C-alpha positions as CSV (number, residue, x, y, z in Angstrom):
1,M,25.9,5.5,-0.4
2,E,26.0,1.9,-1.4
3,L,27.5,-1.1,0.4
4,K,29.7,-3.5,-1.5
5,A,27.7,-6.3,-3.2
6,E,27.1,-9.4,-1.2
7,I,27.2,-12.3,-3.7
8,V,25.6,-15.4,-2.3
9,A,26.0,-18.7,-4.2
10,R,22.6,-20.5,-4.1
11,N,23.0,-23.7,-6.1
12,E,19.5,-24.8,-5.4
13,A,18.1,-21.6,-6.9
14,R,20.3,-21.8,-10.0
15,R,20.4,-18.0,-10.3
16,L,22.5,-15.1,-9.6
17,R,21.0,-12.7,-7.1
18,I,22.2,-9.2,-7.3
19,R,22.1,-7.7,-3.9
20,R,22.9,-4.2,-2.6
21,R,22.3,-2.6,0.7
22,L,21.8,1.2,0.6
23,L,22.6,3.4,3.5
24,A,20.5,6.3,4.7
25,G,21.2,9.6,3.0
26,A,22.0,8.1,-0.5
27,A,21.8,10.9,-3.1
28,V,19.3,10.4,-5.9
29,A,20.9,10.1,-9.3
30,G,19.6,12.4,-12.0
31,I,17.3,11.1,-14.7
32,A,18.3,12.7,-18.0
33,A,15.6,13.3,-20.7
34,A,12.9,11.1,-19.1
35,A,10.4,10.2,-21.8
36,A,7.6,9.2,-19.4
37,V,7.2,9.4,-15.6
38,A,4.6,7.8,-13.3
39,V,4.4,9.4,-9.9
40,P,1.8,7.7,-7.7
41,F,0.2,8.6,-4.4
42,L,2.0,10.6,-1.8
43,N,3.1,9.4,1.7
44,G,2.3,11.4,4.8
45,A,5.4,13.6,4.3
46,G,4.1,14.7,0.9
47,T,6.8,12.7,-0.9
48,P,5.8,10.2,-3.7
49,A,5.8,6.6,-2.3
50,Y,7.7,5.6,-5.5
51,A,8.6,7.0,-8.9
52,V,8.9,5.2,-12.2
53,A,10.5,6.8,-15.3
54,K,11.3,5.6,-18.8
55,N,14.4,7.3,-20.0
56,A,15.5,8.4,-23.5
57,D,18.0,5.6,-23.8
58,G,15.2,3.0,-23.2
59,T,16.1,2.2,-19.6
60,I,13.5,2.4,-16.8
61,T,14.3,3.9,-13.4
62,L,12.5,2.8,-10.2
63,K,12.9,4.7,-7.0
64,I,11.2,3.4,-3.8
65,N,10.5,5.9,-1.0
66,E,7.9,3.9,0.9
67,F,7.0,0.3,0.8
68,R,3.3,0.4,-0.3
69,D,1.2,-1.3,-3.0
70,P,3.7,-3.3,-5.0
71,A,0.9,-4.3,-7.3
72,Q,0.5,-0.7,-8.4
73,V,4.3,-0.5,-9.0
74,E,3.9,-3.6,-11.3
75,K,1.0,-1.9,-13.2
76,D,3.0,1.3,-13.7
77,L,6.0,-0.7,-15.0
78,A,3.7,-2.6,-17.3
79,A,2.4,0.7,-18.7
80,L,6.0,1.4,-19.7
81,G,6.3,-2.0,-21.4
82,L,8.0,-4.0,-18.6
83,T,6.6,-7.2,-17.1
84,A,7.6,-7.2,-13.5
85,D,7.0,-9.1,-10.2
86,V,7.6,-6.8,-7.2
87,S,7.7,-8.1,-3.6
88,Y,8.3,-6.2,-0.3
89,V,9.5,-8.3,2.7
90,K,10.4,-7.5,6.2
91,P,14.0,-7.3,7.6
92,G,15.4,-10.8,8.3
93,S,13.4,-12.4,5.6
94,R,13.3,-13.0,1.8
95,C,11.4,-14.8,-0.9
96,A,12.1,-18.5,-1.2
97,P,14.3,-19.5,-4.2
98,D,13.0,-21.5,-7.2
99,R,10.3,-19.1,-8.2
100,G,10.7,-20.1,-11.8
101,E,13.1,-20.9,-14.6
102,T,16.2,-18.7,-14.3
103,D,19.6,-18.5,-15.9
104,S,22.3,-20.3,-13.8
105,G,24.6,-17.3,-14.1
106,P,28.3,-17.4,-13.1
107,S,29.4,-19.5,-10.1
108,F,32.2,-18.9,-7.7
109,S,34.0,-20.9,-5.0
110,K,33.9,-20.0,-1.3
111,E,37.6,-19.1,-1.6
112,E,36.9,-16.7,-4.5
113,L,34.0,-15.0,-2.7
114,A,36.1,-14.5,0.5
115,S,39.2,-13.3,-1.4
116,K,40.5,-9.7,-1.0
117,D,42.7,-10.0,-4.0
118,P,41.9,-7.1,-6.3
119,E,42.3,-9.3,-9.4
120,V,39.9,-11.9,-8.0
121,R,37.4,-9.2,-7.1
122,K,37.7,-7.7,-10.5
123,R,37.1,-11.0,-12.2
124,I,34.0,-11.7,-10.1
125,N,32.6,-8.2,-10.7
126,A,33.2,-8.6,-14.5
127,A,31.4,-12.0,-14.5
128,I,28.5,-10.5,-12.6
129,D,28.2,-7.4,-14.9
130,N,28.3,-9.6,-18.0
131,S,25.6,-12.1,-16.8
132,P,22.0,-11.8,-18.0
133,N,20.9,-10.5,-14.6
134,G,23.8,-8.1,-14.3
135,K,23.0,-6.6,-17.7
136,A,19.3,-6.3,-16.8
137,F,19.6,-4.6,-13.4
138,K,21.9,-1.8,-12.1
139,M,21.9,-0.1,-8.7
140,G,23.1,3.3,-7.8
141,G,22.1,6.5,-6.1
142,G,19.2,4.9,-4.3
143,E,17.6,3.7,-7.5
144,V,17.2,0.6,-9.6
145,R,18.0,1.1,-13.3
146,I,16.3,-1.6,-15.5
147,R,17.5,-2.3,-19.0
148,P,14.6,-3.8,-21.0
149,Q,16.9,-4.4,-24.0
150,H,18.5,-7.2,-22.1
151,I,15.2,-8.8,-21.1
152,K,13.9,-11.4,-23.6
153,P,10.2,-11.9,-24.6
154,G,8.5,-14.1,-22.1
155,Q,10.8,-13.1,-19.2
156,T,9.7,-11.3,-16.0
157,A,11.8,-8.9,-14.1
158,V,11.5,-10.2,-10.5
159,M,12.4,-7.7,-7.9
160,E,12.5,-8.2,-4.2
161,F,12.9,-5.3,-1.7
162,T,13.7,-5.9,2.0
163,E,12.4,-3.0,4.1
164,N,14.1,-1.4,7.0
165,E,12.5,-1.7,10.4
166,D,10.6,1.6,10.6
167,Q,10.7,2.9,7.0
168,T,12.5,6.1,8.3
169,S,16.1,7.2,7.9
170,G,18.2,10.4,8.3
171,P,21.6,11.7,9.1
172,E,21.3,10.3,12.7
173,K,20.6,6.8,11.4
174,P,23.4,5.9,8.9
175,R,22.2,2.3,8.4
176,A,20.7,0.0,5.8
177,L,17.7,1.6,4.3
178,W,16.7,-1.3,2.0
179,Q,18.1,-4.3,0.2
180,F,17.4,-5.3,-3.4
181,S,17.5,-8.6,-5.2
182,G,16.8,-8.7,-9.0
183,Y,16.8,-11.5,-11.5
184,L,15.0,-12.7,-14.6
185,V,12.5,-15.5,-14.8
186,T,11.4,-17.2,-18.1
187,G,7.8,-18.2,-18.1
188,P,5.5,-18.3,-15.0
189,V,6.7,-16.8,-11.8
190,K,5.7,-18.5,-8.5
191,P,4.4,-16.3,-5.7
192,C,6.8,-15.1,-3.1
193,T,6.9,-17.5,-0.1
194,V,8.6,-15.6,2.7
195,I,11.4,-17.4,4.6
196,D,14.1,-16.4,7.1
197,D,17.2,-14.6,5.9
198,P,19.9,-14.5,8.6
199,S,22.3,-12.6,6.4
200,W,20.2,-9.4,7.0
201,S,22.0,-8.7,10.3
202,Q,25.4,-9.9,9.1
203,M,27.0,-6.5,8.6
204,P,30.7,-6.5,7.4
205,D,33.7,-6.0,9.7
206,P,34.2,-2.2,10.0
207,K,38.0,-2.7,10.0
208,T,38.0,-4.5,6.6
209,N,34.9,-2.7,5.1
210,P,34.9,0.9,6.6
211,E,32.8,2.1,3.6
212,A,29.9,0.2,5.2
213,Y,30.0,2.6,8.2
214,P,30.0,6.2,6.9
215,P,29.7,9.1,9.4
216,A,26.2,10.4,10.2
217,G,25.0,12.8,7.5
218,S,27.4,11.7,4.8
């Protein structure tokens, strides 16, 4: 189950960060007619640490089960024709902005971001979906769906995953499993410099966002 997107305007970064928090117990969306699949090493429970699949429609699906060896994830994505930069960071942290040349994307005022007006939310969501980053990355069912057809030559798919505290989850722990941030960088990509991210612990108000607090096992 997926929390509502948290859109953070970062003028200094000049980019749109697409962020989603996934709750424990999220169902895995089916991958129809996968043309190629890479399943790497298993974790202690016998489950693949991650899985990469190139689908018949040209999209690439990435599912992370355990935060291990991001360099190998990059290699497997490269084998499917995608240049990617993958980083795993701890809770309460993120990669510093300005890692390279990015599209400025849509911008919104604080009033718009805080608005509960359905029309305002609809306009914001439409602007995000139609942005270069919004077209390149989609989240759902505990997976990231990447659309290479919206990634230009010379661009890198930069993906940052924030781990949970103990890399475990289950019906008794209906909490954030991991957080994703994806955007495109044209040209060289700077290494991830880890900085603090106070927003990690800023969960929404259960009265106004009850969907962020599903019952255990849902």
